[in-house]
C-alpha positions in Angstrom: -72.4 124.8 -45.4 -73.6 124.6 -49.1 -77.3 124.2 -50.1 -79.7 125.6 -52.7 -82.3 128.1 -51.6 -85.1 129.1 -54.0 -83.0 127.8 -56.9 -79.9 129.7 -55.9 -76.7 127.9 -54.7 -75.8 129.4 -51.3 -72.8 129.0 -49.0 -72.9 130.1 -45.4 -70.5 129.7 -42.5 -72.6 129.0 -39.5 -72.6 126.8 -36.4 -74.0 123.4 -37.5 -76.7 123.4 -34.8 -78.0 126.9 -35.7 -81.7 126.6 -36.6 -82.4 126.7 -40.4 -85.1 129.4 -39.5 -82.3 131.6 -38.1 -80.0 130.9 -41.1 -82.7 131.9 -43.5 -83.8 135.0 -41.6 -80.4 136.3 -40.2 -77.8 135.1 -42.6 -79.7 135.1 -45.9 -82.2 137.9 -45.2 -85.1 135.7 -46.2 -87.6 136.9 -43.6 -90.7 135.3 -45.1 -90.7 132.3 -42.7 -91.9 133.5 -39.3 -91.1 132.3 -35.8 -94.4 131.7 -34.2 -93.7 129.1 -31.5 -90.1 127.9 -31.9 -91.3 124.4 -31.1 -92.6 123.0 -34.4 -96.2 123.4 -33.4 -97.5 126.3 -35.4 -96.1 126.0 -39.0 -95.3 129.7 -39.4 -91.7 128.8 -40.4 -92.6 126.0 -42.8 -90.4 125.5 -45.8 -89.8 122.7 -48.3 -86.6 120.7 -48.0 -86.1 118.4 -50.9 -89.8 118.6 -51.5 -90.9 117.8 -48.0 -92.8 120.2 -45.8 -90.9 120.9 -42.6 -90.8 123.4 -39.8 -87.5 125.2 -40.2 -87.3 126.0 -36.4 -86.7 122.3 -35.8 -84.0 121.8 -38.5 -80.3 122.2 -37.7 -78.3 124.0 -40.4 -76.1 121.0 -40.8 -79.1 118.9 -41.9 -79.6 120.9 -45.1 -76.1 120.4 -46.5 -76.5 119.8 -50.2 -80.3 120.1 -49.9 -82.9 122.0 -52.0 -84.8 124.5 -49.8 -87.8 126.4 -50.9 -89.1 129.3 -48.7 -92.2 131.3 -49.2 -90.1 133.7 -51.2 -89.4 130.9 -53.7 -93.1 130.1 -54.3 -94.1 131.6 -57.7 -96.2 134.7 -57.2 -99.6 134.5 -58.7 -103.0 132.8 -58.2 -102.2 131.3 -54.8 -101.2 134.6 -53.1 -104.0 136.5 -55.0 -106.7 134.0 -53.8 -105.4 134.3 -50.2 -105.9 138.1 -50.4 -109.2 137.9 -52.3 -110.8 135.3 -50.0 -109.5 136.8 -46.8 -107.1 133.9 -46.1 -104.3 136.3 -45.1 -105.1 138.4 -42.1 -102.5 139.1 -39.4 -99.8 137.4 -41.6 -98.0 135.3 -39.0 -99.3 132.0 -40.4 -99.5 133.1 -44.0 -96.0 132.1 -45.2 -96.4 128.5 -43.8 -99.9 128.3 -45.2 -98.7 129.4 -48.6 -95.9 126.8 -48.6 -98.2 124.0 -47.4 -100.9 125.0 -49.9 -98.4 125.2 -52.8 -97.1 121.6 -51.9 -100.7 120.4 -51.8 -101.6 122.0 -55.2 -98.5 120.5 -56.8 -99.7 117.1 -55.6 -102.7 117.2 -57.9 -105.0 115.9 -55.2 -108.6 116.8 -55.3 -109.2 120.1 -53.4 -112.0 118.8 -51.1 -112.5 120.4 -47.7 -110.9 117.4 -46.1 -107.9 117.2 -48.3 -107.1 120.9 -48.0 -107.6 120.8 -44.3 -105.3 117.8 -44.0 -102.6 119.5 -46.2 -102.6 122.6 -44.0 -103.0 120.8 -40.7 -99.5 121.6 -39.4 -100.2 125.3 -39.5 -102.1 127.1 -36.8 -104.2 130.2 -37.6 -105.9 132.3 -34.9 -107.5 134.8 -37.2 -109.4 133.1 -40.0 -110.9 129.9 -38.6 -109.4 128.2 -41.6 -112.5 128.4 -43.8 -111.2 131.3 -45.8 -107.8 129.6 -46.3 -109.5 126.4 -47.5 -111.7 128.6 -49.8 -108.5 130.3 -51.2 -106.8 127.0 -51.9 -109.9 125.6 -53.5 -110.3 128.7 -55.7 -106.7 128.2 -57.0 -107.4 124.5 -57.7 -110.4 125.4 -59.8 -108.4 127.8 -62.0 
């Protein structure tokens, strides 16, 4: 299987139905994406595939042949991560990778960072620590910069 991960061409020999989450974590040692539920409900394993936000626990490896995959490790380090820390948007850390990927996609869209827009953008990610307000504040802080 050949695909691009975080801008680097990768080739892995894996069973085609192996979950992308497992390929990333086990075969490529990219452990940023977390397994929260394994059912596509929590968003902890969210990645971008050809620019679309998806839960990697629901994607078979064969589905990313030739695709561009961006994991949390491929999101440029800077304001987004800093604001998550400063605003308290990152607590236990399980949801943080998926939240960062979803927030990055939202910020790239150029949409206005209203409460409603940000909440809609991160809606596929469950957080049990923050109540979401701190995450929304972090994304809005980045949008203001």
